[in-house]
C-alpha positions in Angstrom: -30.2 -214.8 -32.3 -29.6 -212.9 -29.1 -31.9 -209.9 -28.1 -31.0 -207.4 -25.5 -33.8 -205.3 -23.9 -32.6 -202.2 -22.0 -35.2 -201.0 -19.5 -35.9 -198.0 -17.4 -39.1 -199.7 -16.1 -41.3 -197.0 -17.9 -44.6 -197.8 -19.7 -42.7 -197.1 -22.9 -40.1 -199.7 -22.0 -42.9 -202.2 -21.2 -44.1 -201.7 -24.7 -40.5 -202.5 -26.0 -40.4 -205.5 -23.8 -43.5 -207.0 -25.4 -42.0 -206.7 -28.7 -38.8 -207.9 -27.6 -40.6 -211.0 -26.3 -42.5 -211.5 -29.2 -39.3 -211.5 -31.4 -37.7 -213.8 -29.1 -40.4 -216.3 -29.3 -40.6 -216.1 -33.1 -36.8 -216.7 -33.5 -36.5 -219.0 -30.5 -33.7 -216.3 -29.3 -32.5 -215.7 -25.9 -33.7 -212.5 -24.5 -31.7 -210.6 -21.7 -32.8 -207.5 -19.9 -30.5 -204.7 -18.6 -30.9 -201.9 -16.3 -28.1 -199.1 -15.9 -28.2 -197.1 -12.8 -26.0 -194.0 -12.5 -27.1 -193.0 -9.0 -24.4 -194.9 -7.1 -21.9 -195.2 -10.1 -19.1 -195.1 -7.5 -18.7 -194.1 -3.9 -15.4 -192.5 -3.7 -13.1 -193.9 -0.7 -13.0 -191.9 2.5 -9.4 -190.5 3.1 -7.7 -191.7 6.3 -7.2 -188.2 7.4 -10.9 -187.9 7.3 -12.2 -191.1 8.8 -13.9 -189.7 11.8 -16.9 -191.5 13.1 -19.1 -188.9 11.1 -17.6 -189.7 7.8 -17.5 -193.4 8.3 -20.9 -193.5 9.5 -22.1 -191.3 6.5 -20.0 -193.8 4.2 -21.7 -196.8 6.0 -25.3 -195.3 5.2 -24.3 -194.6 1.6 -23.1 -198.3 1.1 -26.5 -199.5 2.8 -28.5 -197.4 0.6 -26.8 -198.8 -2.4 -27.3 -202.2 -1.4 -31.0 -201.5 -0.9 -31.3 -200.0 -4.2 -29.6 -203.0 -5.8 -31.8 -205.3 -4.3 -35.0 -203.2 -5.4 -33.7 -203.1 -9.0 -32.8 -206.7 -8.9 -36.4 -207.7 -8.1 -37.9 -205.5 -10.5 -35.7 -207.1 -13.3 -36.8 -210.4 -12.5 -40.3 -209.4 -13.5 -38.8 -208.4 -17.0 -36.8 -211.3 -17.6 -38.0 -214.2 -19.9 -37.3 -217.9 -19.4 -33.9 -218.6 -20.0 -33.0 -215.2 -20.2 -30.5 -213.1 -17.9 -30.9 -209.9 -16.1 -27.9 -207.4 -15.8 -27.8 -204.6 -13.3 -25.2 -202.3 -14.2 -23.6 -199.0 -12.7 -22.2 -196.1 -14.9 -23.1 -194.0 -17.9 -26.0 -195.7 -19.7 -24.8 -195.4 -23.4 -21.3 -196.6 -22.6 -22.4 -199.5 -20.6 -24.9 -200.3 -23.2 -22.5 -200.1 -26.0 -20.0 -202.4 -24.2 -22.8 -205.1 -23.5 -24.3 -204.9 -26.9 -21.4 -206.4 -28.6 -22.7 -209.8 -27.5 -26.1 -209.4 -29.0 -27.7 -209.4 -32.6 -30.5 -206.9 -31.8 -31.5 -204.4 -29.3 -35.3 -203.6 -28.6 -35.9 -200.6 -26.4 -38.2 -197.7 -25.6 -37.4 -194.2 -27.0 -38.4 -191.1 -24.9 -36.5 -188.1 -24.3 -35.4 -187.1 -20.7 -35.7 -183.3 -21.2 -37.0 -180.7 -23.5 -33.8 -180.7 -25.8 -34.9 -184.0 -26.9 -37.8 -182.5 -28.7 -35.2 -180.8 -30.8 -32.4 -183.3 -31.0 -32.1 -187.0 -31.1 -31.6 -187.3 -27.3 -32.2 -189.6 -24.7 -30.4 -193.0 -24.2 -32.1 -194.6 -27.1 -31.3 -191.9 -29.6 -27.7 -191.8 -28.5 -27.3 -195.4 -28.6 -28.6 -195.6 -32.3 -26.1 -193.0 -33.3 -23.3 -195.2 -32.0 -24.4 -198.9 -32.1 -23.0 -201.3 -34.6 -26.0 -203.6 -33.6 -29.6 -203.0 -35.2 -32.2 -201.3 -32.7 -35.8 -201.6 -32.7 -36.9 -198.4 -30.9 -40.4 -197.9 -29.5 -42.0 -194.6 -28.7 -44.7 -193.8 -26.3 -47.3 -193.6 -29.0 -46.7 -196.8 -30.4 -49.5 -199.5 -30.5 -47.7 -202.5 -32.0 -47.9 -205.6 -29.9 -46.2 -208.1 -32.3 -44.0 -207.8 -35.5 -46.0 -209.3 -38.3 -45.3 -207.0 -41.1 -42.3 -204.6 -42.0 -42.1 -201.6 -44.3 -38.5 -201.3 -45.5 -37.7 -197.8 -46.7 -34.8 -197.5 -49.4 -32.9 -194.7 -51.1 -30.9 -197.4 -53.1 -27.9 -196.6 -50.9 -25.4 -199.1 -49.8 -26.8 -198.7 -46.2 -30.4 -199.2 -47.4 -29.0 -202.5 -49.5 -27.5 -203.7 -46.3 -30.5 -203.3 -44.4 -32.6 -205.2 -46.9 -30.3 -207.9 -46.8 -30.1 -208.0 -43.1 -33.8 -208.1 -42.7 -34.4 -211.1 -44.9 -34.0 -213.1 -41.5 -37.3 -211.8 -40.7 -39.0 -212.9 -44.0 -37.7 -216.4 -43.2 -39.6 -216.5 -40.0 -43.0 -215.5 -41.8 -42.8 -211.8 -41.4 -44.3 -210.0 -44.3 -41.9 -207.4 -46.0 -42.9 -204.5 -48.3 -40.6 -201.7 -49.7 -40.9 -198.0 -50.3 -39.0 -195.3 -51.9 -40.3 -191.9 -51.0 -39.7 -189.2 -53.6 -39.1 -185.8 -51.8 -41.7 -183.5 -53.2 -39.5 -180.6 -52.6 -37.2 -181.7 -55.1 -39.4 -182.7 -57.6 -38.7 -181.8 -61.2 -39.6 -185.2 -62.6 -38.6 -186.0 -66.1 -40.7 -188.2 -68.4 -40.1 -191.9 -67.4 -38.4 -191.2 -64.0 -41.2 -192.8 -61.9 -41.0 -195.9 -64.3 -37.3 -196.0 -63.7 -37.7 -195.9 -60.0 -40.2 -198.4 -60.0 -38.1 -200.9 -62.1 -35.3 -200.1 -59.7 -37.3 -201.1 -56.7 -38.4 -204.1 -58.3 -34.8 -205.1 -58.9 -33.9 -204.3 -55.2 -36.6 -206.2 -53.8 -35.9 -209.3 -55.8 -39.4 -210.6 -55.8 -39.5 -210.9 -51.9 -41.5 -207.9 -51.1 -45.4 -208.1 -50.9 -45.7 -204.5 -51.8 -43.2 -202.3 -53.6 -44.3 -198.6 -53.3 -43.0 -195.5 -55.0 -44.5 -192.4 -53.2 -44.3 -188.9 -53.8 -44.1 -186.9 -50.5 -42.3 -186.3 -47.3 -40.4 -189.0 -45.5 -41.0 -187.9 -42.0 -44.6 -187.7 -42.3 -45.6 -190.0 -44.9 -43.7 -193.2 -44.0 -45.5 -193.7 -40.7 -48.8 -193.1 -42.5 -48.0 -195.5 -45.2 -46.8 -198.1 -42.8 -50.1 -197.9 -40.9 -52.1 -197.9 -44.3 -50.1 -201.4 -45.0 -50.6 -202.6 -41.6 -46.8 -202.6 -40.9 -45.7 -202.9 -37.3 -42.4 -201.2 -37.9 -40.3 -199.2 -40.4 -36.8 -200.3 -41.4 -34.1 -197.9 -42.0 -30.5 -198.4 -43.1 -28.2 -195.8 -41.7 -24.6 -195.7 -41.8 -21.5 -195.3 -39.9 -18.3 -193.7 -41.0 -14.8 -194.8 -39.8 -13.8 -191.0 -39.4 -16.7 -189.8 -37.3 -18.2 -190.6 -33.9 -21.4 -192.7 -34.4 -23.8 -192.4 -37.1 -24.4 -189.9 -39.8 -28.2 -189.5 -39.5 -29.5 -187.4 -42.1 -31.9 -184.8 -40.8 -35.0 -186.9 -42.3 -33.8 -189.9 -40.3 -33.2 -187.9 -37.5 -36.6 -186.5 -37.3 -38.3 -189.8 -38.0 -36.6 -191.3 -35.3 -37.8 -188.7 -32.9 -41.4 -188.7 -34.0 -42.6 -191.8 -35.7 -45.6 -193.3 -33.7 -44.5 -196.5 -35.6 -41.5 -198.3 -34.1 -38.2 -198.0 -36.1 -35.8 -200.7 -36.8 -32.4 -198.8 -37.4 -29.8 -201.2 -39.1 -26.2 -199.8 -39.2 -24.0 -199.9 -42.1 -20.2 -199.6 -41.8 -19.3 -197.0 -44.4 -15.5 -197.5 -45.1 -15.2 -194.4 -47.5 -13.0 -191.6 -46.5 -14.2 -188.0 -46.2 
């Protein structure tokens, strides 16, 4: 396994790095770190007609500033680079650069926090936009997270193909001694439960788990508020979601519940993408 840790050197990113290190040690995986800077993405060439001493001096100072900034970030990246891992310093638009780099990795572990007020209402920030578009599973860690290592996972399922794919993918964690539990949340807003419905769902969850889950929960409530609470009650260190790509759309089709959960959960979220080949 190869793990990529994008960082912005924040306290949130440091929490994500701790989890990335824990997982790299558990899987004996290579852990690489990357920082993408936009500030000096490109320095436009000075036209010959404008190559006065002033413009040439300005261009020289800009290039020197970029070199100094490059050295600064390379030095900081060394601190967040594990033994055997590589540090990548890239220049450009973060999401585009990370998507390009991520094709060489099996898992991304990163901090998630918005850059502006709109991120309180939309799944914004680099992490949110990356989750929407990445074909690689991403473990996102928010500011409120207290998790220091991954020992238990709570896998949420709605019995969709995306959820089944997530359950299959996460078996590699079970092979490393990480405890798995499954949960299906019945939205109380849509509850008109017929007789035997809970029994049928419970049996379906048992079949879905194939005897590999330590706990199999059927819960009546709200996905967004209750999943993090259930995870904490079980001692789960992260929640696993299967989310789907569609070939006719750009990025992931995140339902409103998954969207809100990714933005609000104090428990880290492992988002596992599923390529949906169905037509609109």
